[in-house]
N, C-alpha and C positions, 0 to 999 in steps of 0.2 A: 071202847073209846073211839070216838070219831077221829079220823085223820084231819090234817090241815085242809086238804082239798075238799073233803066232805063238809067241813065246817064252812068253807068259803061258798060251796054250792048251796048251803042252807041259808046264806046271808048273814052269818054270825059276824058281829062287830065287837071290837074291844075299845075300852076307854083309854085315853092318854092322860098323864098327869098334867096339871096346870092348865093353861089356856084362859082366854078371856072372850067377852062378847062385846066388842066395840060397835058403835053405830055403823051401819053398812053404807048408806048413802049411794046405793047402786042405781037407784031409779033416775038419777040425773043423766046417765049415759046409755041405759039399756032400753030406752023407749023408741029408738029409731034404728034403722038398718045401717049396716056398715057402708060408709060413703067414701068419697074421694075428695080431696082438697086440690086446689090449683097447684100445678107443678112449680117448684122453685126455679129461680134463674141460675142458681149455683148450688152444687152439692159438695159436701165435705165428707170424703170417705177416708176414715182412719186406716192406716196401714202400719200398725205397731210391730208386726212381725218381721218387717224388712230388716235385713242384716243378721237375723238370728236363724230363721228357718226358711226364708224366702227372699226373693229379689224383685225389684220393680220390673214390670213388663212394658211400661210406658214411660214417656218422659214429657216434660213440659213442651207444649206445642203440638202434641199428637192428637189425632181425631179418634174418638172411641164410639162404639155402638152400645146399645143397651144390653146389658148382660155380659159384656166383654171382660175377661179376667184382667185385673190390674196388677196382679202379682204372679210370680212363678216360683215353684218350690217342689221339693221332693221330701219323702219321708211320710210315715204314717200319721204323724201329728200335725202335718201341714194343713192349714185351712185357708183356701183362697178367698180373695175379695174381688167383687165385681162392680162394674159401672152401673149405677141405678138409672142412668139416662144417657141418651146419645148426645154428643157434643165434643168439646175441645178441652184438653187438659191445659189449664192456664198456669198452674203452679203446683209444685210439690214442696211443701214447707210445713213447719211446725205450727199447729193451731191448737186452740183450747180444746181439751178433751171433755167428754161427757162423764164427769166424775166430780165428787165432792170437792176435790182439790183444784179442779180445772187446770191441771198441769198440761203443758203443751205436748202434743204427740204428732208424729209425722203424718201428714194428711195430704191426700190427693184432691185438688180443687178442680172440679169439672164445670165448665160453663155449658148450660143446657141449651141445645138448639131447638127444642120443642118439636123435633121431627119424629121422635119415638121409633127410631130404627133399631130393630132387634138384631141380635147376633144370629148367624145362619144356623147354628146348631139346635136352636129351639124349633121343635116340630109339633105336629098335631098329636093329640093324646093317643097312646097305644091302648090296645084292648087288654082286659085282664088276662086273657089266654097268652098273649105275647109276653106279658110281664111274668107270668107263671113259668114260662120256658127259659127265662134268664137265670144264669147261675148266680151264686151268692157274691162272688168277687165282682162281677159286672155291676150288680146292684150297689154294692158298697162303694165302688169306684164312682158311680154316678152321684151318690150322696155326698161323697167327699168333694168331687169336682163342683158341685153346686154350692159348696161353702155353708152347709146347714149346721147350725149350732142350736143348743137348747134354748127355746124361746120362752121358757118359764122364768128366766132371769139370770141363771148361772152362765149361759152361753158356752156350755161345754161341747166340744166337737161331737156330733151325733155319730159319725162313722166309727168312732172309737167305742162308743157304748154298744153299737150294733155288732161288735166282734169281741164278746167278753171272753175271759179266760176260763170260765166255768159254764156248765149247763144251766140254762134258764128254765125254771119250772113255772114261774108266775110272771106275767106281764101286766103292769099297772099303767093305765093311761090316765094321767092326772088332769081332771077337769074341775077340781074343787074350787079354785080361785077364791080363797078365803079372805084376801086383803080387801078392806073397805074401798069403795069408789071404783075399783077396777072391774070391768065387764067385757074385756076383749075376748077372753076364751068363751064366755057365755054366748056372746053374739056369734062367734065363729062356729060353735057347735050347733047353733040354731040354723045358720045359713049354709054351712058347708059340711054337714054331717057325713054325706056320702064320701067326699074326698078324705075326710079323717078316717073313715072306716077302711078305705083302700090303703091308706098308709099303715093302719093297724095290720091289715092282711100282709103287706110287704114285710113288716117286722116279724109276723108269725112265720112267713116263708123262710126268713133268715135264721130265726132262733128256735122255732118249733116248740114254744112253751105249752105246758099242759093246760093252763088256765089263763084267760085274759079278762081283766076287770077294768071297766071304765068307771072311775070314781068321780061322782058329782055331788056337790052339796045339795041338801034338800031345799035350799032357798032358790033353786034354779029349775023349776018344774018343766019349763018349755025345753030346755036343753036336755033334760032327762028323757022326755018323750021323743024328741027328734033322734037322739042317739040310739034309743031302744029300737025304733023303727029301722034305722039304718043298719043296725046289727042283724036284724031279722032279714033284711033284704040282701045281705052280703053272703058270700060263699063260705064264710067261716062256720065251723061246726057249731050247732046250737048249744051243745053241752059245754063248749069250750069258752065262749065269750058271753059276758053278761054285764049289765049296768048295775053298779052298786051305789045306793043312795046313803050318804053319811050325814050325821048331824052337823048343823052349823056351829062351828067353834073355831076360833082363831087360836093357833095356826095349824089347823088340821091339813092344810095344803102343803105343809113341809114334807119333804121326801121321807125322812125317817119317821115323822109323826104319822104320815099316811100309811106306811108299811105297818106300823104298830096298831093302827086302828083296824086295818083289814086282816092282818094275820096274827096279831098279838106278839110278834117277835120284835126284839129290839136289835138294831144294828150296832155291833160293838164299836167302841171308841177307836177311831183310826181305820175302820173298815168301810167297805162300800156295800151297797145292797147286792151286788153280783156275788159276793161271798156267801150270801144266803140263798142264791139261786133266784133272785128277784131283780127285775129291771123296771125302771120307772121312766116314762116319756110323757111330755106335755102334748096336749091336743094340737097346739100350733105346730109343734115339731112334726107330728104325724101328717098334718096337712102339707108341710113343705116337702116331706119325703115323697108324697104322691106327685107333686109338681116336678120334682127332680127326676124320678124314675119314669113316669109316664110321658113327660114332655121335655125332659132334659133342660128344665128351666132353673137357673140359679136363684138363690135366695137374695133378692134385691129389694123386697118390701115386706112389711108385716102390718098386722092390725095393732093400732095404738089408741088407747082411751084418752080423750081430752075431756077433762071434767073439772068441776069446781064452780063456785058461784061467781068467779071473776071472769068468766068467758060467756059470750052470748050464745055460742053454738056448741054446747057439750055433746059428746057422742063418741063413736068409734069410727076410725078412718084408716084406709089403706095408705100407709105412709112409706115412701121410698127410703131405703137405708142411706143415711148421709144428709137428710133434709135438715137444715138449721132449725133449732127450736124457735128462734125468733120469727121464722116464716110461718110456723104453725100458730103462734100467738096472733100474728096478724090475720091469718086466714080464719081463725076461730073467733075473732073479734075480742081480744083480751081487753078487759075493763080496768085492770089494776094499773099502778104506776111502777116506776123503777124499783121501789122499795118493797113491792108486793112479792111474796114468796112464790118461787117456781120449784116444784118438787118433782123429781124424777122417781116414779114408782108410787106406791101407796103411802098413806100417812104413817103406817107402822114401820115399814122397812125401807122407805124411800129416803132420799137425801136432797138437800137444798142444792140447786144448780147456781153457782156463782156467775156464770157467763152464759147468757141466752144464745150466744153465737155458736155454741157447741152443737154437734149434729145428733141425730137419732141413730142409735146403734141396734144391733140384733137383739140385745137384751132389754131394750126399752119397751115396756108394755103399757106405760101410762105416764101422762104429764098432768099433774094435779096443780090447779090454780085456785087455791082456796081463799076465801075472804077471812077477815079477822074474826067473824062470828063462828066460822067453821074450825079454824085452827088458830088459836090465840097465840100471841108471841110467847116464847118460853119465859117462865117465871124464874126469878133468881134462885140459884141452887142453895138449899138449906142443909144443915148438918143432918147426918143420918141418925134416925131415932131407933134403929134396930127393931123395927116392927115385924120384919120377916115376911112382908107381903110379896116381895120380889121372889123369894124362894117358893112361895105357894103358887105363884103364877108361872114359874119357869117350866116349859114343856120338856126341856132336856134334863130336868132333875139335877141342875147344878146348884151351886151356892153363890148367887150373884153378889151377896154382901162381901164375902171373902175376895172374890174376883175384883170388886171395886176397890178395896183397900190396897191390894197389891198393884193394880193397874195405876192407881193414883200415885202411889209411892214409886212407880216405875220399877217395881220388882217383877219383871216380866217372867222370869224363870219360875218364881213361886206361883204366879198366876197360871202358868202353863201346867204346873203340878196339880192344879184344881180343874183340869180338863177345859181350859179356856178355848181350845180349838173345837170343842163340841158345841160351842154356842152358835146358834143359827141366826143370831141378830134379829130375832123376831120383834123385839121391843116390848114384850109383855111386862118385863120388870120396870122399865121406864114408865109405862102406862099406869101402873098401879102404885108407883112410888109417891108417898105423900109429901116427901121433901123435894120433889121436882128435880131429882138428880138425873142427869142424862147418862144413865148407866151404859147404854149401848155405845155411846160415843167413846167412853173410856175403854170399852172392850175392843172397839175397832182400832183405836190407837195402839193398844197393847198387841193385838194380833198383827198389825202392820209391822211393829217393831220386831216381833218374833220372826215374821217372814223375811224381813231384811237381814236379821242376824243369821237365819238359816241359809240365806242366799250367799252371804259373805263367807260363811263356813264352807259352803259348797265350792265357791270360787277359790278359796284358799286351798282346799283339798285338791282341786283340779290343778292349781298352780304348783302345788307340791308334787303331784304326779308328773306334771310336765317337766319339772326340774329334775326329779329322780330319773325320768326317762332320758333326759338330755345328758345327765351325768353318766348314766350307764352307757349311752351311745358313744359319748366321747371316750370313755374308758375302753370300750370295745374297739373303737377305731384306733386308739393308741396301741393297744395290744396287737391289733392286726398289722399296724405299721412296723412295730418292733419285730414281730414274727417274720414279716416280709423282708425287713432289712437283715435279720439274722440268717434267713435262708439264702439271700443274695450273697452275704458274706461267706457263707459256707460253700456256695458254688464257686465263688472267686478263689477261695482258699484251695478248693480241690483242683482248680485249673492252674494254680500257680506252680512255677518251676522253682528249683533251688535258688537261682539267682534272684528271682522276684521276691522270694521270702527274705533273702538277705537285704535287699534294697528296702523292703518294708520295715524290717527290724532297724536298719540304720536310720530311716526317716523317723520312726517312732522315738529312737534315742535322741535324735536332734530336737524333736518337738519337746521332749521332756526336759532336756538341758535348757532350751530356750525359755520354757515356762518357769523353770527353777530360777534362771537368771532374772526374769521379769519380777518374780515374787521377791527376790532379794533386793532388787532396785526399788521396789515399792514399799519397803519397810520404813515406817516413819521414824525420823531421828528426833525423838522427843526427850529421851533421857540418856545419860551416859554413866550408868552405874555398873560397876564390875560385879559379875556374878560370883566372885570368890573362888573360881576354879581356874583362873588364868586365861579364860577364853575371851576373845575380843567381841565386844558387843556390836550389833549392826550400826549403832550410832557412831562408834569409833571408826568403823569401816567407811562410813559416809564422810566423816571429817577427814580421814586420810585420803580418800579419793579427791576431795575438794583441794586439799593441799597439793597433791600430785598434779592436778590440773593447773593450778596456779603456777607451780614450778615449771611445768612444761611450757606454758605460755610465756613466762619470763625468759626461758632458755631460747625459745624461737625468736623472741624480740632481740635478744643480745646477739644471736647468730646473724640476724639480718643486718644489724648495725656494724658488726665486725666480721665480714665474710672470710678474711684471710686468717683469722685466729682459729684455734682448735676449740673443742668443747670446753666450757668454763669449769673451773674447779668448784668444789662444794661451797667454799666461802664466797666465791663470786656469785653463785646462784642464789645464795641467801641474801646477799646485798641487793642483787637485782630484784628479787621478790619484794624486799622491803621498799626499794625505790618505787617499784610499780604500785605498791599499796599506797604510798604517799603521794604519787603523782595525781591521784584522783582529787586531792584536796588543794592542788596548786592554784594560784591566781594566774591571771593572764600574763602578768609580767614574769612570773616564775616559769611559765610555759615557754616564753620567748627565750629566756636565758638557758633553759634546759635544751631547747632545739639547737642553739649555738654550741652548747657544750657537746651535744651528740655529734654535730658536724665536725668539730675539732677532734673528737675522739676517733671518729671514722678515718679522718686524714692521718692521725698519728698511727693508727693501726696499719694503714697502707704503707707508711714509711717504715714501720717496724718490720713488715714483711720483706721490704727491700733489703733492710739491714740484715735480716736473718739469712737471706740468700748470700750476702757478701761474707758474712762471718762463718757460714756453714757449720755453725756449732750451736746455735740457739734452738732450743726445743720449742715445741708448740705451746707448752704451758708458760714458758718464759716470755715468749712474744706476746701472749695474751696478757700477762702481768704488766708488760711494758705499755700495751694499749690501754689497760685499765689505769695505769699511773698517769699516762698522758691525758686520759679523760678527767682524772682527778685534778690535774693542774689547770684545767679550763675554768673560767670564772663561773661559779655556781651560785644559786640562790641560797638563802638561809636554810630552807627545808632540805635542799639537796646536800648541803654541807653536813647537816645533822645526820642525815641518812648515811652519808659516806663514813662519818666518824663512827656510827654504830656498827656498820659493816666491817670497818677495820678492827674495831675492838673485838668483834666476834671472831674474825680471822686470826687475830693474835692469840686469843684464848684457845682456839682450836689447834693452832700450831704448837702452843705450849703443852697442851694435853697430849697431842700426838708424839711430841719429842720425849715426853716423860713416860709414856706407856707403850708406845709402838716403835718398831724399827723404822728408820727413814726409808722412804720409797726409793727403789733403784731406778736410776736414770737410764735411758736407752743408750745404746752403744754410740750412736751418732753424737749425742750430747756430751758423752765422756770424751770422745775424741776432740770435739770442738773446744771444750774447756781446757783440755791438755795442751792443744796447740796455742791457745790464747795466753797461757801463763807458763807454769812450770811443768815440764813433761812428766816428771816423776811424782806429781801430786796425787795423793789418794784420798778417797772419801772416807772420812771417819765419822764416828757417831757423835752427835752433839753432846758437848761435855758440860756446859754451864750456861745459864741465862746471860752471863757477861759476854760470852763469845757471840751469842745470838744478837745481842744488842749492838756489838761492834760491827757485825756483818750487815745489819740493817742500816747502820750509819754510813758504811761504805757504799751500800746500794743507793741510798738517798743522794750521796754526793755524785755518784755516776749519773743518776737520773737528772739532777740539776744541770750538770755539764752537758748532757745530751740535749736538754731543752734549750740551753743557751746556744749550742751549735746549730740547732734546728732554726732558731730565730735569725741566725746570721747566715742563712743559706742564700743561694742565688735567687735572681729575679723569678726564675721559673718555679722554684720551690715556694717562693712567697706568693706568687700569683695563684697557686692551687688552693692554699687555705683561704685566700681572699674570695675566690670563687665559691669555696665551701661556705664561707660566711654569708655570701649573697644568697646561696641556696637556703641557708637557715633563715635569712630574713624573709625569703619568699614563702617559706613553710609556715610563717606566722599567719594566723587567720586574717583575712582581708577586712573583716568587719571591726577591727580594733586599730584605728590609726595611731593611738598612743603607743601601743606595743610595737608597731612597725617602726615608728620613729626611734624608740629606744634601741631596737635591734640594729638599725642602721648606724646609730652613734657608736654602739659597742663594736660593730664591725670596722668602722673607720679608725677607732682607737687602736684596735689590734693591727690594722694595716700600718699605721704610723709607727707603732712599736717595732714591727717586723722590719720596716725600711731602715729605721735608725740602727737596729742591731746589725743589719747587713752592712751599713756603712762603717761601723766601728770595728767590727771583727774581721780578722784576716785569717788566712789559713795557718800562719805561724802560731798565732795565739791559740788556735784550736789544737794544734799539735802539742804545744806546751801543756795545755790542760789535759790532753790525753796522756802525756807522760806522767803528769802528776797523778792521774787516775791509776796508772800502772804501779806507781810507787805506793799508792794507798792500798792497792790490792796485795802487794808484797808485804806490807806492814800488818796486814790482817792476821789474826791468830790462825795458826795452822790447824788447831784442834777443831774448829767449826767448819766442817766440810761444806755444809749447805750455804753458809754465808760466803765462803770463798767462791763457790761455784757461781752464786748470783752476782758477786762483784766482778768476776771474770767476764760473765756474759754482758754485764752493763758496760765494761770497758771495751769489749769487742764491738759492741754497738756504737759506742762513742767514736772509736777509731774509724769505723766504716763511714760514719757521717762526716767526720773531719776530712777523710780522703776524698769523698765525693764533693765536698764544698771547695776544697783546694783545687780540684780539677776544674770545677766550674769557674772559679776565679781566674785561673790561668787562661781559659778559653775566651772569656769576656771580661777583661779587666775594667772596662768603662761602662759596664751594664748598670742602668739606673731603673729604679722602680717607677712605673707609670701608673698613675691613678686612673 
């Protein structure tokens, strides 16, 4: 059995499934040699890779030379872009792309200066011997620097294909060009066969294949003859390279179809020819490799077929990359209108160009301008009749009908399960469809959706990897910080002495205590429910704290108003707290009256202090009671009277409870001596016997207080002047923004002055002494059983005596003293 290479040497060919024979229409453009058109004034060079694998090497306003790189980048997949002409970069902006969608792409706009100044790196051709001495890396670097891509239409970077992952046994140079109307490769093989063969030799030097086949369709006899002579003239081994003539059939020029025709092998789905040890390159690519290696010339132009019945000069032309399509139409004398179709590529695999301002790219091999007789407008799509013609014509042995149903229903995953990616978009199915269904268009949309979905999944996976890497990095940094802090703490702990440790422990204890106190203060007082265990709820603690704060504030206020008195009793604190709570609701008039009452109470407290010094027996609690009584005698408002009545009732109830359940408090030694001196020396304090005795004692105390008040009103001019001044201060304490209240306060002060003056004129020292004697008699008549009542009565009598003595002395010194207003 013959081996594959032996069968190739014999010229054995294999048939492919499917395929069609459309009209060729190649004679329109292959009758003349390759020519050049006038240069354009502006060139649009797309730079879509900027931002991904390269950066711009120029900016707007820069001057460039022909062949100068416009981008800079690194990496094996980077493919540079070069200036097709010398001139000035006038803009770098988004322009319409050479695509069926005409979506904008970043484009470098160069204004041509028509000077044709080449870059300095381009030199005269090298000899084949010099090229043979170059190593593979140098050759591949030149191919990459020249920006060479596959010129058969796919535009895949050539330097990547020249460095395959496996050994290459068979090199196929594709010169089939089976697409109707296109003749660019045919004319290039006829006119530049030697340069193509030099490129084939360079590839042979890089890969070392065992066989080289130049495949040409049998409808190109001149190209077959020229390439055969060029191979015979080359230095390639005669047994290694040969020209293979294959039958004319569309799409025999496809990569996988051509491999199947020449070798009988099928490229597996998802694989590449290199997996089979086969490499396929286009004849135009081989020509560009020669220019790049021998002259260091970048890929800045290519042969483009301008054909169709709508132009006056059909043919093949050297067109610089980036030339606007509208310039080519003008130069070739386009005869159609704006509605006439402009097709990039052939009639089978090409696409309609929406915007003629788009530029020529490296993959553009033909611009077809057909008339209506050549390419009729598409007929309306009809329902599928399930004839099966599309399956018969498919060269990839797919099921176009199933792909159509899934693509139309946007079930792209199911379409992918029917090997949609293996579709080469040759258009055979659409060509034979009797229902005029544009099957290839459905397939293109489905493949684009699958590519977009795959790209989104890829980006999502990359984002997930970045997130996981960041999370891991943050966790590692956190662990490193904690370990570092732990080591530092251990070092400090090792260096600490005994005293330092104690200080640290004390500080930690303070911090914990402070934290516990803050947590206790922050407990919300929402409910007040007992837990049933006798424990106080936090809400109760808060309420108690508020009550203590209010009591403390009231005590401070009472202390400031009566500095000579001692601390108030419990009943007085409760009354003060009640008065403080009611003062917030007073009117302006009540505030004025309260201020006058406070001033009088202050004065009475001062007088009580003087009496206490004279009597030498009044205790601090008793003096304060006198001051409180004096305050009660001042004119009060209705609210203050109510508050005072409530306070007295509470005090009375507390006294009764205390007398019934507790022993009476012991007075100090000084108070006992004073009470003894003021009355009977042998009087002893006894326990309260009955409510009747308490009532009699309170009556006696009230009589004493009334007499003391009367004696105070009949005092000297000096003593009268002091409360007058106090009244004036009370008037001044009234807010100035209330004239009515001030007026009322002045009237009340004047009334008090008049009363004091009249009492002074009426009363004499003798009458005061007689009243004091009556007080003593009332004290002696008080029941002996009630020690508390007797004691209070004696203190009141002592106070009255002292006031009477002081008043008599003042009258004796100034008998004619008169009160002056």
